[in-house]
C-alpha positions as CSV (number, residue, x, y, z in Angstrom):
1,X,54.0,167.2,151.7
2,X,52.4,169.7,149.3
3,X,48.8,170.9,149.6
4,X,47.6,168.7,146.7
5,X,48.5,165.7,148.8
6,X,46.2,166.7,151.7
7,X,43.1,164.7,152.2
8,X,40.7,167.6,151.9
9,X,42.2,168.8,148.6
10,X,40.1,166.1,147.0
11,X,36.4,166.8,147.1
12,X,35.6,163.1,147.2
13,X,37.4,162.7,150.6
14,X,36.3,165.9,152.3
15,X,33.6,165.5,154.9
16,X,32.8,169.0,155.9
17,X,34.6,168.9,159.2
18,X,33.2,165.5,160.2
19,X,35.6,162.7,161.0
20,X,35.8,160.3,158.0
21,X,35.1,156.7,158.5
22,X,38.0,154.3,158.4
23,X,38.1,152.8,154.9
24,X,40.8,150.3,155.2
25,X,44.5,150.7,154.8
26,X,44.3,152.5,151.5
27,X,47.3,150.6,150.3
28,X,45.7,148.3,147.8
29,X,44.2,144.9,148.0
30,X,47.5,143.1,148.4
31,X,49.6,145.5,150.4
32,X,52.3,143.9,152.6
33,X,50.1,144.2,155.8
34,X,47.4,142.2,154.1
35,X,49.8,139.6,152.8
36,X,51.3,139.1,156.2
37,X,47.9,138.7,157.8
38,X,46.8,136.2,155.1
39,X,50.1,134.2,155.5
40,X,49.6,134.0,159.2
41,X,46.0,132.8,159.0
42,X,46.8,130.2,156.3
43,X,49.8,128.8,158.2
44,X,47.8,128.7,161.4
45,X,45.1,126.6,159.8
46,X,47.5,124.2,158.1
47,X,49.7,123.8,161.3
48,X,47.0,122.2,163.4
49,X,48.7,119.7,165.7
50,X,46.0,117.1,165.3
51,X,47.1,116.4,161.7
52,X,50.3,114.7,160.6
53,X,51.2,117.6,158.2
54,X,50.4,120.2,160.9
55,X,52.4,118.4,163.5
56,X,55.4,118.4,161.2
57,X,55.2,122.1,160.6
58,X,55.2,122.7,164.3
59,X,58.0,120.3,164.9
60,X,60.3,122.0,162.5
61,X,59.0,125.6,162.8
62,X,58.7,126.3,166.5
63,X,61.3,128.4,168.2
64,X,63.7,126.4,170.5
65,X,67.0,127.9,171.6
66,X,68.7,124.5,171.8
67,X,67.7,123.6,168.2
68,X,68.8,127.0,166.9
69,X,72.2,126.7,168.6
70,X,72.6,123.3,166.9
71,X,72.1,124.9,163.5
72,X,68.4,125.1,162.9
73,X,68.5,128.8,162.4
74,X,65.4,129.0,160.3
75,X,63.3,128.7,163.5
76,X,64.2,132.3,164.3
77,X,62.0,133.3,161.4
78,X,59.4,130.5,161.0
79,X,58.3,130.7,164.6
80,X,57.0,134.2,164.0
81,X,54.3,132.8,161.7
82,X,53.1,130.2,164.1
83,X,50.4,130.8,166.8
84,X,49.2,128.8,169.8
85,X,45.4,129.2,169.3
86,X,42.7,131.4,167.8
87,X,42.9,134.1,170.5
88,X,46.7,134.4,170.1
89,X,46.5,134.9,166.3
90,X,43.3,137.0,166.4
91,X,44.8,139.7,168.7
92,X,48.1,139.7,167.0
93,X,46.6,140.2,163.5
94,X,44.1,142.8,164.9
95,X,47.1,144.8,166.1
96,X,48.8,144.5,162.7
97,X,45.6,145.5,160.9
98,X,45.2,148.7,162.9
99,X,48.8,149.8,163.3
100,X,50.6,148.3,160.3
101,X,49.1,150.4,157.4
102,X,50.3,153.8,158.7
103,X,53.8,152.6,158.8
104,X,53.6,150.8,155.4
105,X,52.4,154.1,154.0
106,X,55.4,155.9,155.6
107,X,58.1,153.4,154.9
108,X,56.9,151.5,151.8
109,X,56.2,147.8,151.7
110,X,59.8,146.6,151.5
111,X,61.0,148.4,154.6
112,X,57.9,147.6,156.5
113,X,58.4,143.9,155.9
114,X,62.0,144.1,156.9
115,X,61.2,145.9,160.2
116,X,58.4,143.5,161.0
117,X,60.7,140.6,160.4
118,X,63.7,142.0,162.3
119,X,61.4,142.7,165.3
120,X,60.3,139.0,165.5
121,X,63.8,137.6,164.8
122,X,65.3,139.9,167.4
123,X,63.2,138.4,170.2
124,X,64.1,134.9,169.2
125,X,67.8,135.8,169.0
126,X,67.6,137.0,172.6
127,X,65.9,133.8,173.7
128,X,68.6,131.9,171.9
129,X,71.3,133.9,173.7
130,X,69.6,133.2,177.1
131,X,69.3,129.5,176.3
132,X,72.9,129.4,175.2
133,X,74.1,131.0,178.4
134,X,72.1,128.4,180.4
135,X,73.5,125.5,178.4
136,X,77.0,126.9,179.1
137,X,76.3,127.0,182.8
138,X,76.9,130.7,183.0
139,X,73.4,131.5,184.1
140,X,70.4,129.4,185.0
141,X,67.7,131.6,183.5
142,X,66.1,130.2,180.4
143,X,65.5,126.5,179.7
144,X,67.0,126.1,176.2
145,X,64.5,123.3,175.3
146,X,61.4,125.5,175.9
147,X,59.3,125.9,172.8
148,X,58.1,129.4,171.6
149,X,56.0,130.8,168.9
150,X,54.1,133.9,167.8
151,X,54.5,137.3,166.0
152,X,54.5,139.4,169.2
153,X,58.1,140.6,168.8
154,X,57.2,141.8,165.3
155,X,54.0,143.4,166.5
156,X,55.8,145.3,169.3
157,X,58.4,146.6,166.8
158,X,55.4,148.1,164.8
159,X,53.7,149.4,168.0
160,X,56.8,151.1,169.3
161,X,57.5,152.7,165.9
162,X,54.0,154.1,165.7
163,X,54.3,155.4,169.3
164,X,57.5,157.2,168.2
165,X,56.0,158.8,165.1
166,X,52.5,159.5,166.4
167,X,52.9,159.7,170.2
168,X,49.7,161.6,170.9
169,X,47.4,159.3,168.9
170,X,44.8,157.7,171.1
171,X,44.0,154.0,171.2
172,X,41.3,152.2,173.1
173,X,42.9,149.8,175.6
174,X,40.6,146.7,175.8
175,X,38.3,148.6,173.4
176,X,37.1,150.9,176.2
177,X,39.9,153.1,177.8
178,X,41.2,155.9,175.6
179,X,45.0,156.3,176.1
180,X,47.7,158.0,174.2
181,X,49.7,155.3,172.4
182,X,53.0,156.7,173.8
183,X,51.7,156.2,177.3
184,X,50.4,152.7,176.6
185,X,53.7,151.5,175.1
186,X,55.7,153.1,178.0
187,X,53.5,151.3,180.5
188,X,54.0,148.0,178.8
189,X,57.7,148.6,178.5
190,X,57.9,148.9,182.3
191,X,55.8,145.8,182.8
192,X,58.0,143.8,180.4
193,X,61.1,144.8,182.3
194,X,59.5,144.0,185.6
195,X,58.1,140.6,184.5
196,X,61.5,139.6,183.0
197,X,63.5,140.6,186.1
198,X,61.1,138.7,188.4
199,X,60.7,135.8,185.9
200,X,57.0,136.0,186.1
201,X,54.4,134.3,183.9
202,X,55.4,134.1,180.3
203,X,58.6,136.1,180.9
204,X,60.1,134.4,177.9
205,X,57.4,135.9,175.8
206,X,58.1,139.3,177.3
207,X,61.7,139.0,176.3
208,X,60.5,138.8,172.7
209,X,58.2,141.7,173.3
210,X,60.9,143.9,174.7
211,X,63.4,143.0,172.0
212,X,60.8,143.9,169.3
213,X,60.0,147.1,171.1
214,X,63.6,148.1,171.1
215,X,63.9,147.4,167.4
216,X,60.8,149.7,166.7
217,X,62.1,152.5,168.9
218,X,65.6,152.3,167.3
219,X,64.3,152.2,163.7
220,X,61.9,155.1,164.1
221,X,64.5,157.2,165.9
222,X,67.4,156.6,163.5
223,X,65.7,155.5,160.3
224,X,67.4,152.2,160.5
225,X,69.5,151.7,157.4
226,X,69.9,154.0,154.4
227,X,67.1,152.8,152.0
228,X,67.5,155.6,149.4
229,X,71.3,155.6,149.2
230,X,71.7,158.4,151.7
231,X,72.3,158.5,155.4
232,X,69.7,157.0,157.8
233,X,66.8,159.2,158.5
234,X,65.0,159.5,161.8
235,X,61.8,161.0,163.1
236,X,62.4,164.4,161.6
237,X,63.7,163.2,158.2
238,X,67.3,164.4,158.8
239,X,70.1,162.4,160.2
240,X,69.8,162.7,164.0
241,X,72.7,162.8,166.4
242,X,73.4,159.6,168.3
243,X,71.8,159.8,171.7
244,X,71.8,156.2,172.8
245,X,68.9,154.1,174.0
246,X,68.5,156.4,177.0
247,X,67.7,159.4,174.8
248,X,65.4,157.4,172.6
249,X,63.4,155.9,175.4
250,X,63.3,159.4,177.0
251,X,61.4,160.5,174.0
252,X,59.0,157.6,174.3
253,X,58.4,158.6,177.9
254,X,57.7,162.2,176.8
255,X,61.0,163.8,176.4
256,X,62.3,165.9,173.6
257,X,63.3,164.3,170.3
258,X,66.1,166.7,169.5
259,X,67.8,170.0,170.3
260,X,64.9,172.5,170.3
261,X,67.2,175.5,170.7
262,X,68.3,175.3,167.1
263,X,67.1,178.7,165.8
264,X,67.0,177.6,162.1
265,X,65.1,174.5,162.9
266,X,62.6,176.3,165.0
267,X,62.1,178.9,162.3
268,X,61.3,176.2,159.7
269,X,58.9,174.5,162.1
270,X,57.1,177.8,162.6
271,X,57.0,178.5,158.9
272,X,55.5,175.1,158.2
273,X,52.9,175.7,160.9
274,X,51.9,179.0,159.4
275,X,51.8,177.6,155.9
276,X,49.6,174.7,157.0
277,X,47.1,177.1,158.6
278,X,47.2,179.3,155.4
279,X,46.6,176.3,153.1
280,X,43.8,175.1,155.4
281,X,42.0,178.4,155.1
282,X,42.4,178.7,151.4
283,X,41.3,175.1,150.6
284,X,38.2,175.5,152.9
285,X,37.3,178.5,150.7
286,X,37.9,176.5,147.5
287,X,35.7,173.8,148.7
288,X,32.9,176.2,149.8
289,X,33.0,178.6,146.8
290,X,35.1,177.0,144.1
291,X,38.6,177.7,142.8
292,X,37.5,180.9,141.0
293,X,36.7,182.5,144.3
294,X,40.4,182.9,145.1
295,X,42.0,186.3,144.8
296,X,45.4,186.8,143.1
297,X,47.0,187.3,146.5
298,X,45.5,184.0,147.7
299,X,46.7,182.1,144.6
300,X,50.2,183.6,145.0
301,X,50.3,182.7,148.8
302,X,49.1,179.1,148.0
303,X,51.9,178.7,145.4
304,X,54.5,180.1,147.7
305,X,53.5,177.7,150.5
306,X,53.5,174.8,148.1
307,X,57.0,175.7,146.9
308,X,58.3,176.0,150.4
309,X,56.8,172.5,151.2
310,X,58.6,171.0,148.1
311,X,61.9,172.7,149.2
312,X,61.5,171.2,152.7
313,X,60.8,167.8,151.2
314,X,63.9,168.0,149.0
315,X,66.0,169.1,152.1
316,X,64.9,166.2,154.2
317,X,64.0,163.6,151.7
């Protein structure tokens, strides 16, 4: 992005080196994240099982592999907007509130909603597959009549994508323990796999979690589908080589995201780093002394850095 887009280029958002307070998503009152949260809350309150209307919503909306196999495919979607109790919906929506806006800003509302939806449906599809194999007598692993509900698959798609884009960002686990988000997601990934393999408590739910996590990693790593008419774009903006899930999860566990020995790529990265440092210094001076304090050389350097940033955006964008 160009220097005009930087937060401190605007005097109203500069805080003199202090960390600014969180001021919401910054996406507008009715961004997609907000709409999803409101939809979940409304549906939760009207789907109370102690009312006739609420019981009907649950009857026809809950996930059940046997019902989906017999044609009730809408359950793959509707179940992602149903929750078991207040605690269930509270923590799911809290995750969405904190981690959703950064991806909506990056992807746009349309793509965010698609990834969120695919993450939830993917988990329910895997549950359907397991239930179908059990019904066919091939395995005896998942009772196809078991009911399921919740947005956890969708949320783990979002969490995994955030971990891929911003691996070193810190989160407070249980609101107390600061952990890098990449580390947190990797630990949960191991737990999901272990719990599924041992068929532990709520292993069906962890199947949904794991499926959503895979969707998030895949989308962030490859760019998913081509949304702007070009080829899919991954973490760096360009079309990445296909490395398979092993390579993608290697990145999640701390590996490299690409071939770092590419001289041209490394040169561009170094140039961007130098430009960022230069722009930071100049804008600090502008804020402290005003735009007229800049010398001709500083104005020229700022323009050249901005031009390079625009060229880079055109190359990757």
